[in-house]
C-alpha positions in Angstrom: 0.0 0.1 -0.1 0.8 3.5 -0.7 1.3 6.1 1.9 -0.8 9.3 1.0 0.7 12.7 2.0 -1.5 15.5 1.1 -2.6 17.7 3.4 -6.2 17.1 4.2 -5.3 13.5 5.3 -2.6 14.4 7.9 -3.3 12.3 10.7 -0.6 13.4 13.2 -1.8 16.7 12.7 -5.3 16.1 12.8 -4.9 13.7 15.8 -3.5 16.7 17.6 -6.2 19.1 16.9 -8.7 16.5 17.8 -7.7 14.6 20.9 -9.2 16.1 23.6 -12.0 14.4 25.9 -15.3 15.4 24.2 -14.3 13.5 21.1 -13.4 9.9 22.6 -15.9 8.0 22.5 -16.8 5.7 25.8 -15.6 1.6 26.1 -18.5 0.1 25.6 -19.5 -1.4 28.7 -20.9 0.1 32.4 -19.8 3.4 32.6 -17.6 3.8 35.6 -17.4 7.2 35.7 -21.1 7.8 37.2 -23.4 5.7 39.0 -26.4 7.5 36.6 -25.0 5.1 34.0 -25.5 1.8 36.1 -29.0 2.3 36.4 -32.0 0.3 34.4 -34.0 2.2 32.0 -32.7 5.3 29.8 -30.0 7.4 31.8 -28.4 10.4 30.0 -25.1 12.0 31.7 -24.2 15.4 31.0 -20.7 16.6 31.2 -20.0 20.2 30.7 -16.6 19.7 31.0 -16.2 17.2 28.3 -19.0 18.8 26.6 -20.7 15.9 25.8 -24.4 14.1 26.7 -24.0 10.4 27.3 -26.7 8.0 26.8 -27.2 4.9 28.7 -29.5 2.2 28.2 -30.1 -0.7 30.9 -26.3 0.7 32.1 -25.0 0.2 28.8 -23.6 3.0 26.3 -25.9 3.6 23.1 -24.4 7.1 22.0 -23.4 10.6 22.9 -24.2 13.8 21.7 -20.9 15.8 21.5 -20.8 19.5 21.0 -16.9 20.2 20.8 -15.5 23.7 20.1 -13.1 23.0 17.3 -16.0 20.9 14.9 -18.0 22.9 12.3 -21.0 20.9 14.1 -22.6 18.9 16.7 -23.0 15.6 16.4 -24.1 11.8 18.0 -21.0 9.8 18.4 -20.4 6.7 18.7 -23.7 4.4 18.0 -24.0 1.1 19.3 -26.9 -1.4 18.8 -28.4 -3.4 21.8 -25.6 -6.2 21.4 -22.8 -3.5 21.9 -21.7 -3.3 18.0 -20.7 0.1 16.9 -22.0 1.1 13.7 -20.6 4.2 12.8 -17.4 4.9 11.3 -14.8 5.8 13.6 -13.2 8.8 11.2 -12.2 11.4 11.5 -12.8 11.0 15.7 -11.1 7.6 16.3 -9.8 6.5 12.9 -9.9 2.6 12.6 -8.1 0.2 10.6 -9.3 -1.0 7.4 -11.9 2.0 6.7 -12.5 4.7 4.4 -10.8 8.5 5.2 -12.9 10.4 2.7 -15.7 13.3 3.3 -13.8 14.3 6.7 -17.3 16.4 7.2 -18.9 13.0 8.0 -19.6 12.5 11.5 -21.3 9.9 13.4 -24.8 11.5 13.2 -25.8 14.8 11.9 -28.2 17.4 10.9 -27.4 20.3 8.3 -27.5 21.6 4.7 -25.7 22.3 1.7 -26.9 25.4 0.7 -28.5 27.7 2.9 -28.4 31.6 1.6 -25.4 30.5 -0.4 -23.4 28.5 3.0 -22.3 25.8 2.8 -23.0 23.8 5.9 -22.8 20.4 4.9 -19.1 20.0 3.6 -17.1 22.1 6.5 -14.8 20.3 7.9 -11.0 20.9 9.3 -9.9 20.2 5.7 -11.3 23.1 4.2 -8.6 26.1 4.3 -9.0 28.8 6.5 -8.9 31.4 3.5 -12.1 29.7 2.1 -14.2 28.9 5.2 -16.2 32.2 4.5 -18.2 30.0 2.2 -19.0 27.8 4.8 -21.7 27.8 7.5 -20.9 26.5 11.1 -23.7 25.5 13.8 -22.3 26.4 17.3 -23.9 24.3 20.5 -25.2 26.9 22.8 -27.3 25.3 25.7 -28.4 22.0 26.8 -31.7 23.0 28.2 -32.9 19.4 29.6 -31.3 16.3 30.0 -34.0 14.1 31.7 -33.8 10.2 32.1 -36.9 8.3 32.6 -37.4 4.3 32.8 -38.8 4.1 29.2 -37.1 6.4 27.3 -34.5 9.8 27.6 -35.0 13.6 26.5 -32.4 15.8 25.1 -33.4 19.4 24.4 -30.3 21.3 23.3 -30.0 24.9 21.4 -27.7 26.1 18.4 -27.0 28.7 16.2 -26.3 28.3 12.1 -23.6 30.8 11.9 -22.5 32.3 8.7 -20.3 35.2 7.5 -21.1 37.9 5.3 -17.6 39.7 5.3 -14.3 39.0 6.6 -14.4 42.1 8.3 -17.5 41.7 9.8 -18.7 39.6 12.7 -20.3 35.9 12.1 -24.2 36.2 12.6 -26.8 33.5 13.3 -28.8 32.8 10.1 -31.1 30.0 12.0 -31.9 29.3 15.6 -32.1 25.6 16.2 -34.2 24.2 19.0 -33.7 20.1 18.8 -35.2 17.7 20.6 -33.7 13.9 21.1 -35.9 11.2 22.3 -33.8 8.3 23.2 -35.4 4.7 23.5 -34.6 1.0 23.4 -35.3 -3.0 24.3 -32.9 -6.1 24.5 -33.2 -5.9 20.5 -33.4 -2.2 19.4 -32.2 1.5 19.8 -34.5 4.3 18.6 -33.6 8.1 18.3 -36.1 10.5 17.4 -35.2 13.7 16.1 -37.3 16.9 16.4 -35.8 20.1 15.1 -37.4 23.5 14.8 -35.2 26.2 12.7 -36.2 29.7 12.8 -34.9 32.6 10.9 -33.7 35.1 13.1 -31.9 37.5 11.3 -32.8 37.6 7.4 -35.1 35.6 5.3 -33.3 32.2 4.1 -33.5 30.0 1.1 -32.8 26.6 1.0 -31.8 26.3 -2.4 -32.6 22.5 -3.9 -29.0 20.7 -2.7 -28.2 17.0 -2.7 -26.0 17.7 0.6 -28.3 16.9 3.7 -30.1 16.9 5.8 -30.6 14.0 8.4 -27.5 11.7 8.3 -25.3 8.8 9.5 -21.5 7.7 8.6 -21.5 4.0 9.0 -19.0 1.3 9.3 -17.6 -0.6 6.5 -19.7 -3.6 7.0 -22.6 -1.4 5.9 -21.2 -0.1 2.4 -21.9 -1.7 -0.8 -19.2 -4.2 -2.3 -16.6 -1.9 -4.5 -13.7 -2.6 -6.9 -12.7 1.2 -7.1 -9.5 2.2 -5.8 -9.9 3.9 -2.3 -8.2 5.4 0.2 -8.2 3.6 3.9 -6.7 3.6 7.3 -3.6 1.2 7.8 -2.6 -0.3 10.9 -0.3 2.8 12.0 -3.7 5.1 11.4 -2.3 6.7 8.2 -4.7 7.1 5.3 -3.3 4.7 2.7 -4.1 4.3 -1.5 -5.9 0.8 -1.6 -5.6 -0.6 -5.2 -7.6 -3.8 -5.3 -10.4 -3.5 -2.4 -10.9 -6.2 -0.3 -14.8 -6.5 0.5 -14.9 -9.0 2.9 -17.5 -8.4 5.6 -18.8 -5.5 2.9 -22.6 -6.7 2.7 -24.6 -3.6 3.0 -28.2 -3.8 1.2 -30.8 -1.0 1.1 -34.2 -1.2 0.6 -37.1 1.4 0.7 -40.4 1.5 1.5 -41.6 0.9 -2.1 -39.6 -2.2 -2.4 -36.8 -0.5 -4.6 -33.2 -2.1 -3.3 -29.6 -1.0 -3.4 -28.0 1.7 -5.1 -31.0 2.3 -6.9 -33.0 3.9 -3.7 -30.4 7.2 -4.0 -32.7 10.1 -5.3 -36.0 8.4 -4.9 -38.9 9.5 -2.7 -39.8 7.0 0.2 -41.1 6.8 3.3 -38.6 5.1 4.6 -35.2 3.5 3.8 -33.7 0.6 5.7 -29.7 -0.5 5.5 -29.1 -4.2 7.0 -25.7 -6.0 7.2 -24.3 -8.7 9.1 -21.4 -7.5 11.2 -19.4 -10.1 12.6 -22.1 -12.7 13.7 -25.2 -10.1 14.3 -27.7 -9.3 12.0 -28.3 -5.3 11.8 -30.9 -3.2 10.0 -30.6 0.8 10.6 -33.8 2.4 8.8 -34.5 6.1 8.8 -37.9 7.2 8.5 -39.3 10.6 7.1 -42.5 12.4 8.6 -45.5 13.2 6.6 -45.6 16.6 8.4 -41.9 17.7 7.2 -41.6 19.8 4.7 -40.9 18.0 1.3 -42.7 15.2 2.3 -42.1 12.7 1.2 -38.1 12.8 1.4 -36.0 12.0 -1.6 -32.7 9.8 0.2 -29.2 10.7 0.0 -27.8 7.0 0.4 -24.5 6.2 -1.0 -22.9 2.9 -1.5 -19.8 3.8 0.6 -21.6 4.2 3.7 -23.2 7.6 3.7 -26.9 7.2 4.7 -29.0 10.6 4.7 -32.5 11.6 4.3 -33.1 14.9 2.3 -36.3 16.8 2.1 -35.3 19.9 0.4 -33.1 18.7 -2.5 -36.0 17.9 -4.8 -34.7 19.5 -8.4 -31.6 17.6 -7.8 -33.1 14.4 -7.2 -35.7 14.6 -9.7 -33.2 15.9 -12.5 -35.1 19.0 -12.6 -38.6 18.4 -13.1 -39.6 19.3 -9.7 -38.7 22.1 -7.6 -38.9 23.2 -4.0 -36.3 26.1 -2.8 -38.0 25.8 0.6 -37.8 29.5 2.4 -38.7 31.2 5.7 -39.2 34.8 6.1 -37.6 36.1 8.8 -39.4 35.2 12.1 -41.0 31.9 10.6 -40.2 28.7 11.6 -39.9 24.7 10.6 -39.7 21.6 12.3 -38.7 18.7 10.6 -38.8 15.4 12.3 -36.8 12.3 11.6 -36.1 8.5 13.2 -33.4 6.1 13.5 -34.3 3.0 14.3 -31.5 0.4 14.7 -32.4 -3.6 15.4 -29.9 -6.5 16.5 -30.0 -10.1 16.1 -32.5 -9.6 13.1 -33.2 -7.9 9.8 -36.3 -5.7 10.3 -38.9 -6.9 7.9 -41.1 -4.4 5.7 -43.9 -5.0 8.1 -42.1 -3.9 11.3 -40.6 -1.2 9.4 -43.9 0.5 8.2 -45.3 -0.4 11.8 -42.3 2.2 12.7 -42.9 4.7 10.5 -47.1 4.8 11.2 -46.0 4.9 14.8 -43.8 7.6 14.1 -46.4 9.7 11.8 -48.4 10.1 14.8 -45.8 12.3 16.6 
């Protein structure tokens, strides 16, 4: 393998920027840092010092809401099944041997968009040169309003600002105020995240120009990718990016299916109520499904679901996905708000059936 040395993938520099406690994932075990995490039910543990809220279900880590100061958005990372198998890609936070090192802006689970009044929130990352940052937006966490633990579910409410800078000589301003409610739940075989986000235009009218880059997304472990023969860049055993000419597809077995029965790479760009992505990791059968909501703008959403591990639902990119036949260009007048509801559902030990996913959609639609 040939080591790649270009600037955007130099790991020693990047790791020195990101190796701080807020971006360290909790080991898959009962927490030894807080008694709260060993209780039955869903328990949220907020560490202001580490800038994260850990989510435990029956004493086992499920995920963490992270809001590090030197990242371009808050995110959920890592994410585990009920059996303790990690499903999110490690890069760029914790690179693992044999995984792709493309798209450094794909971090855990996140919510943003590629064209908001001309600013790109989706593609912003450490890889963007400082002189080009003015063209990109940044989502800045502001406050944890509520971290409520209950037996059946946990609630996390947070606020954030979608910040942009119109001129290098002017201070950044908030285009959008974000208010997000996460609901976390699970049982012996499943895990669920409901994300309800309200965006309010606070300083000027806002246009979400139709763009494929959005909206609610997760970047997945290599097992969930679609087998490919194209040369790629992966992490080697020393944590360095290395070009691989002939891919080893062992264990790579992702399989997409949407609510209309369309499968694999053909789900990209199609409108659907839900899309499921199934794979076997080790000896564990897993399905991850994302659900749109009938009350969302742009419903039914199009799906930015790729074979390399990006799995996203996009309510606002209609023109791109319809090859120009339809157009949305969703907009908010100053002071107006819009709410987006999405669900991520994870099964462990079995692949979810259409019937199971349709039941999930029907239940979520009533929220």
